[in-house]
Structures are given as C-alpha cells and as structure tokens.
C-alpha positions in Angstrom: -4.3 -13.3 15.0 -3.1 -10.5 12.7 -3.0 -10.7 8.9 0.1 -9.3 7.1 -1.0 -6.2 5.3 0.3 -4.1 2.4 -1.0 -0.6 2.2 -0.6 1.0 -1.3 -1.3 4.7 -1.9 -0.4 7.1 -4.6 1.8 10.0 -3.6 -0.6 12.3 -5.5 -3.8 10.9 -3.9 -6.3 13.7 -3.7 -8.2 12.0 -0.9 -5.6 10.2 1.3 -2.5 11.4 3.1 0.8 9.8 4.0 -0.2 10.4 7.6 -3.2 8.2 7.1 -1.0 5.4 5.8 1.5 5.8 8.6 -1.3 5.7 11.2 -2.7 2.5 9.7 0.8 1.0 9.8 1.2 1.9 13.5 -2.2 0.7 14.5 -2.4 -2.5 12.5 -0.9 -4.6 15.2 1.2 -6.9 13.0 3.3 -6.9 9.9 2.3 -3.9 7.8 4.3 -2.6 4.8 3.5 0.6 2.9 4.1 1.4 -0.7 3.8 5.1 -1.8 3.8 5.3 -5.6 5.1 8.4 -7.2 3.0 10.1 -10.0 0.0 8.1 -8.8 -3.4 9.4 -7.6 -6.2 7.8 -5.6 -6.5 4.5 -7.6 -3.1 2.8 -7.9 -4.7 -0.2 -9.5 -5.9 2.1 -12.3 -3.1 4.7 -12.4 -0.2 2.2 -12.2 -1.5 -1.3 -12.6 1.8 -3.0 -13.4 3.6 -1.6 -10.4 0.6 -2.3 -8.1 0.3 -5.9 -9.3 4.1 -6.4 -9.0 4.1 -5.1 -5.5 1.1 -7.2 -4.5 2.6 -10.3 -6.0 6.0 -9.8 -4.3 4.3 -9.2 -1.0 2.1 -12.3 -1.2 5.1 -14.4 -2.1 6.7 -13.4 1.3 3.7 -14.6 3.3 2.8 -17.9 1.7 
C-alpha cells in the first residue's frame, strides 16, 4: 500500500534541490505531488506558513 504524498520545498532551499524532489516523486510508487514555493528557503512551514498550510489542507481534502 502506498500513501499519497505531498512534497513541499522552497525554491531557494539552500540544502535541497528540485532534482531531489523530482527523484522522490519518481520513486515514491504512488500518488505524489510536489509544490515548489517561490521566495522560500529550507523551512516552508516557517518561511511561508499560510501557503504551506493551505497547500497541505487542500491536499488532505483530496485524499479523505
């Protein structure tokens, strides 16, 4: 069984790359969506809490 997954990363993440997100998306083996937030660093929940929470809420609503 695979769990639906939302991968959120800031476009300006100093530790992660878009390639890492795309690799996760390819290897997850199920539904996996990505969200790359502009003007956001390594911690989307701190850098852009409203957008992060809105994206998480919308994603969760699609799976319940």
